[in-house]
C-alpha positions in Angstrom: -0.5 0.2 0.1 2.6 2.5 0.9 4.5 1.8 -2.7 1.2 2.4 -4.1 1.0 5.7 -3.0 4.8 6.5 -3.3 4.0 5.7 -6.8 1.1 7.8 -7.3 2.3 11.0 -5.4 5.7 10.6 -8.1 3.3 10.1 -11.0 1.2 12.9 -9.9 4.6 15.5 -9.1 5.5 14.9 -12.5 2.3 15.3 -14.2 1.9 18.9 -12.6 5.6 19.6 -13.4 5.2 18.8 -17.0 2.2 21.2 -17.7 3.5 23.8 -16.4 6.4 23.8 -18.5 4.5 23.1 -21.1 1.8 25.9 -19.9 5.2 28.1 -19.6 6.4 27.2 -23.4 2.9 28.3 -24.7 2.9 31.6 -22.5 -0.6 30.6 -20.9 0.6 30.3 -17.4 -1.3 28.3 -14.8 -4.2 28.3 -17.6 -6.4 26.9 -14.6 -5.6 28.7 -11.8 -6.9 32.2 -13.4 -10.7 30.8 -14.1 -10.2 29.3 -10.5 -9.1 32.7 -8.9 -12.2 34.8 -10.6 -14.7 32.5 -9.7 -13.1 33.0 -6.1 -13.2 36.7 -6.5 -16.6 36.9 -8.1 -17.7 34.9 -4.8 -16.0 37.3 -3.0 -17.7 40.5 -5.0 -21.7 38.7 -4.6 -20.6 39.0 -0.8 -19.0 42.6 -1.0 -22.3 43.7 -2.6 -24.2 41.6 0.3 -22.6 43.4 2.9 -23.1 46.6 1.4 -26.5 46.7 0.5 -27.5 45.6 4.4 -25.0 48.0 5.3 -27.5 50.7 3.6 -30.3 48.7 5.1 -29.3 49.0 8.3 -28.6 53.4 8.0 -32.0 53.5 6.5 -33.6 51.5 9.1 -31.7 53.8 12.0 -32.8 56.4 9.6 -36.5 55.6 9.4 -37.0 55.1 12.8 -34.6 53.7 15.6 -37.0 52.8 17.4 -37.7 50.0 14.9 -34.8 48.2 16.4 -36.4 48.0 19.3 -39.6 46.7 18.2 -37.8 43.6 17.3 -37.9 42.8 20.6 -41.1 42.3 20.8 -43.3 38.6 20.4 -44.9 39.6 17.5 -42.0 41.2 16.1 -40.1 38.0 17.0 -42.2 35.7 15.3 -41.7 37.8 11.7 -38.5 37.3 12.5 -38.2 33.9 12.6 -40.7 33.6 9.9 -38.1 35.8 7.8 -35.2 33.3 8.5 -36.6 30.1 8.0 -38.0 31.7 4.4 -34.4 33.3 3.7 -32.3 31.4 0.4 -29.6 29.5 2.8 -28.7 27.5 -0.1 -27.1 24.6 1.5 -25.8 23.2 -1.4 -23.2 25.8 -2.0 -21.7 24.3 1.1 -22.2 20.4 0.0 -20.2 21.4 -3.1 -17.8 23.9 -2.3 -16.6 22.4 1.0 -15.7 19.0 -0.6 -13.7 20.9 -3.8 -11.9 22.9 -1.2 -11.1 20.0 1.2 -9.8 18.0 -2.3 -7.7 21.5 -3.1 -5.9 20.9 0.7 -5.4 17.4 0.2 -4.1 17.9 -3.5 -1.5 20.3 -1.8 -0.4 18.0 0.5 0.3 15.5 -1.5 2.2 17.0 -4.1 6.1 16.8 -3.8 8.0 19.7 -2.8 10.2 21.4 -4.7 10.7 23.7 -8.1 7.9 24.9 -9.4 5.3 22.7 -7.3 6.0 24.7 -4.2 4.1 27.5 -6.7 1.2 24.9 -7.3 0.8 24.1 -4.0 0.9 27.4 -2.6 -1.6 28.2 -4.9 -4.2 25.5 -4.0 -4.1 26.3 -0.6 -4.4 30.0 -0.8 -7.7 29.3 -3.2 -9.1 26.2 -1.2 -8.9 29.4 2.3 -10.2 31.3 0.2 -13.7 29.7 -0.7 -13.7 28.1 2.9 -13.7 31.6 4.0 -16.2 33.0 1.6 -18.7 29.8 2.8 -18.0 31.1 6.4 -19.4 34.3 5.8 -22.2 33.8 3.4 -24.3 32.2 6.0 -24.4 34.6 8.6 -25.1 37.6 5.6 -28.0 35.6 4.8 -29.1 35.4 8.8 -28.5 39.3 8.5 -29.9 39.9 5.4 -32.8 37.9 7.0 -33.2 40.6 10.1 -33.0 42.9 7.8 -36.1 42.4 5.8 -38.2 42.9 8.7 -37.7 46.1 8.7 -39.7 46.1 5.5 -40.2 50.2 5.4 -36.3 50.3 4.4 -37.0 48.7 1.6 -40.2 50.6 0.2 -38.6 54.3 0.2 -41.7 55.8 -1.8 -44.5 54.5 0.8 -42.1 55.3 3.6 -40.5 58.7 2.6 -43.8 60.9 2.9 -43.9 60.4 7.1 -40.4 61.1 7.5 -40.5 64.2 9.8 -39.2 67.4 7.8 -36.4 68.2 10.3 -35.2 64.5 9.9 -34.9 65.1 6.0 -32.5 67.7 6.6 -30.7 66.5 9.4 -30.1 62.6 8.0 -27.9 63.6 4.9 -26.3 66.4 6.8 -25.4 64.2 9.8 -24.5 61.6 6.8 -21.9 63.8 5.4 -20.3 64.4 8.6 -19.9 61.5 9.2 -17.9 60.1 6.0 -15.9 63.5 5.6 -14.7 62.6 8.8 -13.7 59.3 8.1 -12.0 60.2 4.8 -10.6 63.3 6.5 -7.2 61.8 6.6 -7.4 58.9 3.5 -7.6 61.2 0.6 -6.9 58.5 -1.4 -9.9 57.4 -0.8 -11.9 60.3 -2.5 -13.3 59.3 -6.1 -16.3 57.3 -7.6 -14.6 54.3 -7.6 -15.3 53.0 -11.2 -12.3 55.6 -12.8 -9.7 54.0 -10.0 -9.9 50.7 -11.4 -10.1 51.8 -15.0 -6.7 53.9 -14.4 -5.3 51.1 -12.1 -5.3 48.5 -15.5 -4.7 51.2 -17.8 -1.9 52.0 -16.4 -0.6 48.4 -15.5 -0.3 49.2 -11.9 -3.0 46.4 -11.0 -3.2 47.6 -7.5 -5.9 48.8 -5.8 -5.2 48.6 -1.8 -7.5 46.3 -0.1 -8.0 49.0 2.8 -9.1 51.4 0.6 -11.9 48.9 -0.6 -13.6 48.5 2.7 -13.6 51.8 3.6 -14.8 53.2 0.5 -17.9 50.3 1.0 -18.8 51.9 4.6 -18.6 55.4 3.3 -20.9 54.6 0.7 -23.2 52.9 2.9 -23.6 55.5 5.0 -23.9 58.6 2.5 -26.4 56.1 0.8 -28.4 55.0 3.9 -28.3 58.7 5.1 -30.6 59.9 1.9 -27.4 61.4 0.1 -28.0 60.9 -3.5 -25.0 58.4 -5.2 -25.1 54.8 -6.7 -24.3 51.5 -5.1 -22.0 50.3 -8.0 -18.8 52.4 -7.4 -17.9 51.2 -4.2 -18.6 47.4 -5.1 -16.4 47.7 -8.3 -13.8 49.4 -6.3 -14.1 46.9 -3.5 -14.4 43.8 -5.9 -11.1 44.9 -7.9 -9.5 45.8 -4.6 -9.7 41.6 -3.5 -9.0 41.0 -6.9 -5.8 42.8 -6.4 -4.6 41.6 -2.9 -5.6 37.8 -4.6 -3.5 38.5 -7.3 -0.4 39.3 -6.3 -0.4 37.4 -3.1 -0.8 34.1 -6.2 1.9 35.6 -8.3 0.0 36.6 -11.1 1.4 38.6 -13.6 0.9 42.1 -14.8 -1.5 41.0 -17.7 -3.4 38.2 -15.2 -3.6 40.7 -12.5 -5.6 42.8 -15.3 -7.8 40.3 -15.8 -8.6 39.1 -12.2 -9.4 43.1 -11.2 -11.8 43.3 -14.2 -13.3 40.1 -12.8 -13.7 41.4 -9.4 -15.2 44.7 -11.0 -17.5 42.5 -13.4 -18.8 40.5 -10.4 -19.8 43.6 -8.4 -22.0 44.9 -11.6 -23.2 41.3 -11.9 -24.0 41.0 -8.0 -25.3 44.7 -8.0 -27.9 44.5 -11.0 -28.4 40.6 -10.9 -27.3 40.8 -14.3 -24.8 38.9 -14.8 -24.4 38.9 -19.0 -24.2 42.7 -18.1 -21.1 42.6 -15.5 -19.1 40.4 -18.3 -19.7 42.7 -20.7 -18.8 45.2 -18.5 -15.6 43.9 -18.1 -14.6 43.7 -21.4 -15.8 46.7 -22.3 -15.1 48.8 -19.9 -12.3 48.1 -17.7 -10.1 45.8 -20.1 -11.2 47.4 -23.6 -11.0 44.9 -25.1 -12.8 41.0 -26.1 -10.2 38.5 -26.7 -10.9 34.8 -26.1 -8.6 34.2 -22.9 -10.2 36.7 -20.8 -14.0 35.1 -21.0 -13.8 32.0 -19.0 -12.3 33.7 -15.8 -14.9 37.0 -15.7 -18.1 34.6 -17.2 -16.9 32.3 -14.1 -16.5 35.8 -11.6 -20.1 36.9 -13.0 -21.6 33.9 -12.3 -20.3 33.7 -9.0 -21.2 36.9 -8.0 -24.4 36.8 -9.1 -25.6 33.5 -7.7 -24.3 34.7 -4.0 -25.8 37.8 -4.5 -29.1 36.2 -5.4 -29.0 34.5 -1.8 -28.0 37.1 0.1 -30.1 39.8 -1.1 -32.7 39.0 -3.9 -33.6 36.6 -6.8 -36.3 39.0 -7.9 -35.4 40.7 -10.9 -34.6 44.5 -10.7 -37.1 45.8 -13.4 -40.9 45.1 -13.6 -41.4 43.2 -17.3 -42.9 45.8 -19.3 -44.7 44.4 -22.3 -43.1 46.6 -25.7 -43.5 45.9 -29.1 -42.1 48.3 -31.9 -45.7 50.0 -33.0 -44.2 51.3 -36.4 -40.8 51.6 -38.2 -40.8 55.6 -37.9 -40.4 55.0 -33.5 -36.9 54.2 -34.5 -36.3 58.0 -34.9 -38.1 59.0 -31.7 -35.6 56.4 -29.9 -32.8 58.3 -32.0 -34.0 61.3 -30.7 -33.7 59.7 -27.1 -30.3 58.9 -27.6 -29.6 62.7 -28.4 -31.3 63.5 -25.5 -29.6 61.4 -23.0 -26.5 62.6 -24.7 -26.9 66.0 -23.6 -27.8 64.6 -20.4 -25.1 62.8 -19.4 -22.5 65.2 -21.0 -24.1 67.9 -18.4 -23.7 65.5 -15.7 -19.8 64.9 -16.6 -19.4 69.0 -16.6 -22.0 70.0 -13.7 -19.7 67.1 -11.6 -16.9 68.8 -12.5 -17.9 72.1 -11.5 -19.7 71.2 -8.3 -16.2 69.3 -7.0 -14.7 72.4 -8.8 -16.6 74.4 -6.4 -16.2 73.0 -3.2 -12.8 72.2 -3.0 -12.3 76.4 -4.1 -11.5 76.6 -7.2 -14.6 79.2 -7.9 -14.4 82.6 -8.5 -16.2 84.6 -5.7 -16.6 84.2 -2.3 -18.0 81.2 -1.4 -15.6 78.9 -3.0 -12.4 80.0 -1.8 -14.4 80.2 1.9 -15.5 76.5 1.4 -11.9 75.3 0.3 -10.8 76.4 3.5 -13.3 74.8 5.5 -12.0 70.9 6.2 -13.7 67.7 4.7 -16.2 67.1 7.2 -17.4 70.5 7.0 -18.2 71.0 3.3 -19.7 66.9 3.0 -22.2 68.2 6.0 -23.1 71.2 3.8 -23.0 68.9 0.9 -25.9 66.8 2.5 -28.0 70.1 3.5 -28.2 70.6 0.0 -29.4 67.5 -0.8 -32.0 67.2 2.4 -33.5 70.4 0.8 -33.6 69.3 -2.8 -35.7 66.2 -1.6 -38.7 68.4 -0.5 -39.1 69.1 -4.0 -38.8 65.3 -5.2 -38.1 62.3 -3.6 -36.2 60.9 -6.3 -33.0 62.5 -5.0 -32.7 60.8 -2.0 -30.5 57.5 -1.7 -30.0 55.5 -5.0 -33.5 56.1 -6.3 -33.9 53.0 -7.6 -37.2 52.7 -6.3 -38.9 55.3 -8.6 -37.5 53.4 -11.5 -40.2 51.1 -11.8 -42.6 53.5 -11.5 -41.6 55.4 -14.6 -41.6 52.1 -16.3 -45.4 51.2 -15.9 -46.2 54.4 -16.6 -47.1 55.7 -13.2 -45.4 59.0 -12.6 -46.9 62.5 -14.1 -45.0 64.4 -16.5 -43.8 67.4 -14.4 -42.7 64.7 -11.9 -40.9 63.2 -14.3 -38.8 65.9 -15.3 -38.4 67.8 -11.8 -37.1 64.2 -10.9 -34.3 64.1 -14.0 -33.1 67.7 -13.0 -33.2 67.4 -9.1 -31.4 64.0 -9.4 -28.5 65.4 -11.4 -28.2 68.6 -9.4 -28.3 65.9 -6.5 -25.8 63.6 -6.9 -23.7 66.3 -8.2 -23.9 68.1 -4.7 -23.5 65.0 -3.0 -20.4 63.5 -4.5 -18.7 66.9 -5.4 -19.1 68.1 -2.2 -17.0 65.1 -0.7 -19.9 62.3 -0.3 -19.0 58.8 -1.3 -20.7 56.8 -3.7 -20.7 56.0 -7.3 -22.5 57.7 -10.5 -23.7 54.9 -12.5 -27.1 54.0 -10.8 -28.3 58.0 -10.7 -27.5 58.2 -14.2 -30.1 55.3 -15.0 -32.1 56.7 -12.7 -31.7 59.9 -14.6 -31.6 58.4 -18.0 -35.1 56.3 -16.9 -36.8 59.8 -15.7 -35.7 61.9 -19.0 -36.7 58.7 -21.2 -39.9 58.2 -19.3 -41.0 62.0 -19.6 -39.7 61.8 -23.4 -41.9 59.3 -24.1 -45.1 60.9 -22.4 -44.4 63.8 -24.4 -44.0 61.7 -27.8 -47.0 59.3 -27.2 -49.5 62.2 -26.0 -48.4 63.4 -29.9 -48.2 60.5 -31.8 -50.5 58.0 -29.6 -51.2 55.6 -32.7 -47.6 55.4 -33.7 -45.4 54.9 -30.8 -45.5 53.0 -27.6 -46.5 53.6 -24.0 -43.7 56.1 -22.0 -42.3 53.0 -19.8 -40.6 51.4 -22.8 -39.1 54.9 -23.2 -38.2 54.6 -19.6 -36.2 51.6 -20.1 -34.6 52.7 -23.2 -33.9 55.9 -21.7 -32.1 54.3 -18.4 -29.6 52.3 -21.0 -28.6 55.6 -23.1 -27.4 57.5 -20.3 -25.4 54.6 -18.7 -24.0 54.2 -22.5 -23.4 57.7 -22.6 -21.5 58.2 -18.9 -19.5 54.7 -19.6 -18.8 55.0 -23.0 -20.0 51.4 -23.3 -23.0 51.2 -25.9 -23.0 47.4 -25.4 -22.5 48.0 -21.2 -25.7 49.7 -21.6 -27.3 47.6 -24.4 -27.1 44.3 -22.5 -27.9 45.1 -19.1 -31.2 46.9 -20.1 -32.1 44.4 -22.4 -31.1 41.0 -19.3 -33.3 43.1 -16.8 -36.1 44.0 -18.7 -36.1 40.6 -20.2 -37.8 41.2 -23.5 -36.1 40.9 -26.9 -38.0 43.3 -28.3 -36.7 46.3 -26.9 -33.3 45.4 -28.0 -33.8 47.7 -31.6 -34.4 50.9 -29.5 -31.7 50.3 -27.4 -29.1 49.9 -30.3 -30.1 53.0 -31.4 -30.2 54.8 -28.5 -27.1 53.6 -27.0 -25.3 54.4 -29.5 -26.0 57.7 -30.3 -25.9 58.5 -26.8 -22.9 57.3 -26.1 -21.2 58.6 -29.9 -22.7 62.4 -29.0 -21.5 62.2 -25.1 -18.0 61.5 -26.1 -18.0 63.9 -29.0 -18.7 66.8 -27.1 -16.5 66.3 -23.5 -13.5 65.8 -26.5 -14.5 68.7 -27.8 -15.0 71.1 -25.0 -12.1 69.7 -22.7 -8.7 71.8 -22.8 -6.2 70.0 -25.7 -3.4 68.7 -23.5 -1.6 66.1 -24.9 -3.1 62.4 -24.4 -1.0 59.6 -23.3 -1.1 58.4 -26.6 0.1 61.3 -28.3 3.4 61.1 -25.2 3.6 57.8 -26.0 4.0 58.0 -30.0 6.1 61.5 -30.0 9.0 60.0 -27.0 11.7 58.2 -28.2 12.6 54.4 -26.0 16.0 56.5 -25.9 14.8 59.3 -23.6 13.5 56.5 -21.1 16.0 53.8 -21.4 18.7 52.6 -18.4 21.7 50.9 -18.5 22.2 47.3 -16.7 25.1 44.9 -16.9 24.6 41.9 -19.4 25.3 38.3 -17.9 27.0 35.8 -19.9 24.9 32.8 -20.8 27.0 30.3 -18.8 26.4 32.2 -15.4 25.5 30.1 -12.7 22.3 29.7 -11.1 23.6 30.8 -7.6 25.2 34.2 -9.1 22.6 34.9 -11.7 20.4 34.7 -8.3 22.3 37.5 -6.3 22.8 39.7 -9.5 18.8 39.5 -10.3 17.7 40.4 -6.6 20.2 43.9 -6.7 18.7 44.8 -10.1 16.4 47.8 -9.7 14.6 47.0 -13.1 14.3 42.8 -11.8 15.6 42.4 -15.3 18.5 41.1 -16.8 19.7 40.3 -20.7 21.5 37.4 -21.5 24.7 37.5 -23.9 25.9 34.3 -25.9 29.4 33.1 -26.3 30.0 35.7 -29.3 28.6 38.8 -27.3 25.0 39.2 -28.8 21.7 39.2 -27.5 20.6 35.4 -26.0 17.9 36.7 -24.2 16.5 37.8 -21.1 16.0 36.6 -17.3 13.4 37.6 -15.1 13.7 38.1 -11.4 9.7 36.2 -11.7 11.6 33.1 -13.1 13.4 32.3 -9.8 10.1 31.9 -8.1 10.0 28.3 -9.8 13.3 27.1 -9.1 15.1 28.9 -5.8 13.8 26.4 -3.5 15.1 23.9 -4.9 18.8 23.5 -4.0 19.1 21.0 -6.3 19.1 23.0 -9.0 21.5 25.5 -8.5 24.2 23.2 -9.6 22.6 22.2 -12.8 21.1 25.4 -14.4 22.9 28.9 -16.0 22.1 31.6 -17.6 20.9 30.8 -20.4 18.4 28.2 -19.0 16.1 30.6 -17.3 16.5 33.4 -20.7 13.6 34.2 -22.7 14.2 35.4 -26.0 12.4 38.8 -26.5 12.4 41.0 -29.1 15.3 44.0 -29.2 13.9 47.3 -29.5 15.4 49.8 -31.4 16.6 53.5 -29.6 14.5 54.9 -32.6 11.1 53.5 -31.3 8.6 55.1 -29.6 7.3 54.5 -26.6 3.7 53.1 -28.2 5.7 50.4 -29.8 7.5 49.0 -26.6 4.2 49.2 -24.8 2.3 47.2 -27.3 5.5 44.7 -27.3 5.7 44.2 -23.6 1.5 43.8 -23.9 2.3 41.2 -26.2 4.8 39.0 -25.0 3.7 39.6 -21.0 6.5 41.2 -20.0 7.2 44.9 -17.5 10.7 45.2 -19.6 12.4 44.9 -22.8 16.2 44.9 -24.0 17.1 47.8 -26.4 19.7 47.2 -29.2 21.3 50.0 -31.4 21.3 46.9 -34.2 19.1 44.4 -33.4 20.6 41.1 -32.7 23.4 42.5 -31.3 24.8 43.3 -27.6 22.1 45.4 -25.8 22.8 49.0 -24.9 19.9 49.0 -22.0 16.7 48.3 -21.2 12.9 50.1 -21.2 10.6 49.0 -18.6 7.0 49.8 -17.9 7.3 51.5 -14.9 9.8 54.0 -16.4 6.9 54.9 -18.7 4.6 54.8 -15.9 6.9 57.6 -14.1 6.9 59.5 -17.5 3.4 59.8 -17.4 2.7 60.6 -14.3 5.2 63.5 -14.7 3.8 65.1 -17.9 0.2 64.8 -16.1 1.6 66.5 -13.1 2.9 69.6 -14.8 -0.1 70.4 -16.6 -2.0 69.8 -13.5 0.9 72.4 -12.4 -0.5 74.8 -15.4 -3.6 74.9 -14.7 -7.1 73.6 -14.3 -6.8 69.7 -15.5 -9.6 68.6 -18.0 -11.4 65.3 -17.4 -11.7 62.8 -19.2 -14.9 61.4 -20.1 -14.0 57.7 -18.6 -12.7 58.9 -15.6 -15.0 61.7 -14.9 -18.0 59.7 -16.3 -18.0 57.6 -13.5 
């Protein structure tokens, strides 16, 4: 028996070693680990959505009536609570499947012999298994918390509960919420922002670092803002939190830069999937907005992450669709022109939203003329955020959609139950209130408020069109849903995301044609207006194509191909770039070796006497000193590396290295100079989120 176990362990180790070597040769490292990691990230993104929603529920419960907390201790309320717990979606099958899989991974990690690349496999298996068990241990308490929150029914029926609030509480709650958020974020300026732009920049720059502590802080601050009545969205903090968790997991697992980018997109897409109960839209969002690409290798981890996030959020929150089903049909071909006009309106609204948000932020930071703006700029963040909350509270008296995310009113607009004046007022005031809440220092996203604004605008437009052309147009509710998609597409510059999200939420295939028309026109118009009206500064693309590699390359010592592994290790660990060129016996470029490659062999002492530099060297294309930085980054992306050799005559001895970090520092320095000259314009990808 012992001989059989030893034979099985030896052959399993050889198989894993062979698969690792084969995957490295085709440059798809650890092909099975990334999708699994994506699913685990999706699991935690769904949990984050559940935690965030329940935090908002707790804050709303306290805001609407603190006495309800004590009332639950009464016998009749306890009976209601027990009924809620018994009807909760516990999904015990998750534990029946997840626990054996995690335990199997731990067992597999234990029987694999240590040494070489097998150590990395063992470490990753252990970590993913423990993360799975940790996620399951969080899921069931969270389901219980959701059941407790469900007892406070008024917190989930805003249109019915809001009119019963005393006037002083309508003013006081968002003011105190802004004060608390300002105090929480006062000493952490790096946590300011809407969530989505920071994730996009982290992926675009190649840094792929979103600190986990900032993600948790943003979730708490946004829950306070929204739960106390501030006008902000839920999706930004959840996307940021999912990306922060993905960044931490990916770096611990030792993923490459490319794999980290995909994993961050997994976290962001799963956050959208969990927030909207829309897994397809979340996957499209991750590829269109975060990665800006649709490659086959990114599909598996992103799809698994979206599915996992949606399943968990359905268990913790609700399996019911966010939008009620609306019967829709395209009455006539001429109605397409009405949806085209709606697309123009959504594009203009999104453009106004971007500009107003930027203007309010500028005003509260003391950048505007007059006396009030400089006075506000000198005040601490808690005071500014509290004043913004007070202004939001005043606007609630004019339109209840201003309170919180406002999503409760979307179904009323889709059903055609809101009058024209209410829709117009809600559209304008929601836009103003969200700009004030976030611009003054509150925390939250702008994605969902844009959807509410689009729904109100679409409903108002549909009411007018149907009034004048009742036989040629459909009901106003269809225009509300399409307007929601158009506003999202315009604000994010993601027409596919807007189309798929509303197509999935509405459950109607008839609405896809109007969505395609409206989302495409709205996105193109908003992008055109922002690019046209922004100050002309050099974009990243202009800077990269106009700068030669020679300007940023650094000279590094090359190592002979026969350098022993121990000496090579010492040189790599002391090298600032973490990459060294390797020369053959004739002094020509043989390849490069990176410090990351040592991870596969440094623990195996027997390898030190067997391997030399040429065994680890990877043959990479050398760049000419006159090549531009855009070409250098393109080659780095193709080869999935962070440094490339630079050679005056291709193939001969290199004269230096160009690194991705040097390019990032160069871009940061250029943009810092633009900021110092004056007001730096916002781009759609930054301001629209």
